[in-house]
N, C-alpha and C positions, 0 to 999 in steps of 0.2 A: 419636958415633952419635948419629940423633933418637930419640925416644920414637915409641910407634907402637903403637897394638890392633891387632887380627887383622884387619880389617876395611882398614883401611895400610894391613897390610902385605900382606895377598894383590893389592888397587891397585895397591901400588907392583912386586910381582911381575908381577901381567898388564901393566902400562905399560911397564915395561923390557923383558918379552919380545915386545912387539907393538913395538917401536923396533929391537930386535935382531933378530929374524924377519919378516921383511914376510907371511911365510903363515900369522901366527898371526893368529886371527877369532874373536872373542868373540861369543857370541850367546845369547839368551834374551829370557823374557820380562819385558819393561822394562826390558832391560840397557842401554839406549842413551840418548834424551832424556832420562828421567827416573833413572838411574842404579843401577838394581838396588832395591830394595823395600830391603837393606841398606844402600843406597850402597855395594858392593863396587866398581861397576865406573864409578863418579860419573867424568866428565871425559874417557873415553876416547872418546865417539863425538866430542866436540869436538874433541880431538887426531886421531884417527884417519880419521874419517869414518863416515858410513852403512852403507858397506860394507864396514866391520871390526870395527865394535860394533853389530850389527844385533838389531834389534828385534822377534819373532817375534809368531806369532801364539800366543794360548794353547791350544798342541798339545803335549805333552808328548813324544808318540810323533813328530812331525813335525819340533823341535825332533833329538830324536836322530838322527834317519833324513836329514835334512840335514845332519849332522854327521857321517857315517857315509860319503855321498856327497861332501863337503868333503875328505876325508881320502882317501879313495881316487883322488883326483885333483890331490892334493899339499900339501892346506892343513894346519893344524895348529888344528883350531877347539878350543874351550873352550866349551862350550856351559854354561849354565847354569841348574839345576831350582830355581826360587824356596823351594822347601822340599824337602825329602825325601819326605814325606809323597807327592808328587806325581807322585813319579817311577813309579810301578808303571805307568801304561798307554805308559809307555816302555820296560817289562821286558824284552817279547819284544825289541824291537830292541837291546837292550841285550845280553842273554843267547843271542840266538840267532843274531844276525849280527856286532855287534859284537865280543867275547868271542872268537869263530872265526875271525874271518876272514883273521888273520895265519896261524891254524894250517892252515886248511883251503887256501890260497894258497901253501902249502909258503914261507911267510915275500916271496913276491912282492911282498904288497899288508900292510905297513905300519897299524896302527891307532894312529897317535895323538892319540887326542880324548881328553879330560881334560874329565870331568863334575862339574863344584863345584857342593854343594849343600848348604846350612844341617842339620844333625841336631841331635836332641835337644829335652830340654825346659825348665822354667826361664822362658819369657815369657808365660806365660798363653795360651799358645796353643790350649791343650785337645784331643783327639784326633786332628786335621788337620794340624795346625801340627808335633807334638810329636816325632814317632817317630825312632827310631834302628834304621835298619834295615839295617846293613853286615853280618849275618851272611849274608842273603840273596845279597849280592854275593861276599861271602868264600868263598861256596860253587861261585861260577862258574869254573872253569879259563879261564882267559886274562886274567883283569882282576886288576887290581892295586888295593888299597882303602887308602885313604892320610885319617889325621885326624889333625892337628895341636891342641896344646894351648894356643901361645903364638905371638905374631906371627912373632919370631924363625925358627923352625920352618915356619911356615906361606908365608912368603915362599922360605925357600929350598928346601922341599919341594914347593913349587908351579911353580918355574922349573924343577925335576929333570925334574917329571911332563910337562911344555910339550915339554922337549927328548926326552923319551926316545920309544921306539916303539909303544908297546902301548897300550891302553886302560886309562885310572886314571878308579875313583869317589873325588875329591878332598871326602872330606866336610870342614865347618865347624863347629864348635859352637858354635851363635850366643848361647848361654846367657852365654857369655865373648867374645861380638864384640868388644866394648869394655870388658869388666872389665879382662881378661886386657893387659898395657901390658908392654913391654919394648923397650931400646937393639938399635933394629934396623940393622945395616951398613947403607951408603949403596951403592948401585949391585950390581951383580949378583954372585951367590953362589949355591950350590947345595949342598942336603944329600943325599948320597945317601940313596936309598930301602931298606929294608930293615933300618936300624940303630936299635934303641932307646937308650934314655938312660935313665939312672942320676940320675935329678931329686935323690933323696935316698939317701944310703947310711946302712943300720943293718945291725944283727946277728941279731935275733929272728925278724922277718916279714917276708917277699916280697909285695909288692901290687903288683898288674899293672893299670893303668889306660891311658885315652886318651880325650885330647877334651877335655871339660869333667869327667870325673871325675878325673884329674890333681890338679885342684885342689884337688876334696874330700879324695883320698886324703893328700894333703900336710895338710891340717886335719889331719885325721886323726892322720899323725904327729906334730904337734904336741900335738895333746891326749895323744895317749898317750906321748907323751916328759915332759909335766908330771904325769902321771899314776905312772907305775911303771918302774922302769929294764927291766924284763920286757917292755915292750911301745914295744921300740926297731925302727920300722921303716922296712924302703927300701924306696922309691917308683920304680916303674919305669914310663917313658913311653913305649909300646910306639910311637908315632910313625908307622909303618905295618902294619898288619894284615896284607895279605896282600903280600908275603911280610914272616911277621913274624921275628923278631929271635932265635929260640929259641937261641944261643950266651951271649949275654949271660942271655936270662934264666936259661938251666942252673947259669950261673954264679954266680948270685947267689940260686939255690934248694939248691944246695951247701955255700951259705953262712951259710944259717938255717936253711932244715929244712922249712921252713914256709912257704904260700902261698893269699895272698887274692887273687881276681880280683872287681873291682869294673867292673861299669858299669849302663848307663840302659836296654840295652833290656830285654824281657822274660827270664826267665830259662832257659827250655825250648831247647833248641837255640842258645842263646845263643853268644857267639863263646866265654866263658868255657868254655862244656863242651869246644869245640877245645882251648885253652889248657890247661887239666887233663887230659885226654885226654895231650897231647904228653909234658906233663912226667913224668905217670906212669911212660909209657912210654919215659920217656928215662932219669928220676931215682930212679926207686922208692926206691932202696935211700937215699939222700938224704934221704928223707920221715921227719918225725915226726909227721906229722899228715896226717888229710883235709885236699885243697885245699877251700876253702869259696869260694862265691860270694853274692858280696852286689849284689844286680840289680835292675830293674825288675818289677814283676809280672806274670803271664801274665793280662792283659786289656788292653782297649786304655786307651790314654793317658788320664788323668781330668782334668779342667777344674781342679775345683771342692780334690779332693784333690790336685792334682800336686807338692806336697812331702811327701804321704806318699807319695807312686810314688816320688821319685826318691831315691837312694841317700844318705845323709848320715853324716859322719863318725862318728856315735852308731853307725849299723847297722854301719859297716865294722870300728872299734872291739870293737863286740859278737862279731863274728868271728874279729878279730883273738886277743881272750881267749879265745874258745874254741879254737882251735888253741895257744896255750901252753897252756892247761890239760888238752889230751887226754895 
């Protein structure tokens, strides 16, 4: 199997799906001739032409509105929003139209629109290129939200999303776009949505994470294991945020009795709060300590203090030690 990073895996998935199904169309700012600001769509316009890999104006509402129209007429558009921070002008199109289209038509009109967008900090992008807005979309009925942490999952999950009938916000963690590497199967394959993955088994504390934060959680697990036998972390990569895999989470919680949730987004009303609430509703008798969240802060994403804002292994281990000592 060839070794790929996430950028290469996304590009491979798009290329294979466009070859497999002539209805798949890619569109967005600089996705064609330039190949995308991160090069995720490199070479697609050369192979499939400007009618299937479409450079658009810098108008996010227009990009998503166009994609919705394409889907209504039988195409399978995959629009790219260059940074998740730029998605807000299109928010009304997404939540008022796209998310409700299949429901309000009684299933007559599917909405196979997969919106790809890079998320998160760690590239010195400041407050306009570093946000993690997943909770804003998880809250919207009718959408699915996916955030892979590695190239194998990125390729398989993206293929699944493109072949589905529902709209998906496909969030790509740009901090590990090139740093996360792995052997990726050649050819077509899919990974089901709604299935989390235990990426490290442990006995003492369950750590829930997604995207780039999975790698931080694994770093914390390695440091914890070296420090003490009581810091044996089980790390779960959610992969799909909506629908999320509650069964895998509960199985882990019943084993460890302690939970820490780690994410980059601000703390208040972040997705970690929903996970904590769901776990205590379903498994409160298995808990031996309060569920703790390790998150970004309730401020705009900073530029000069970026790495103070982002949760790191030390902050995760601090929370782990607190739940173990409770």
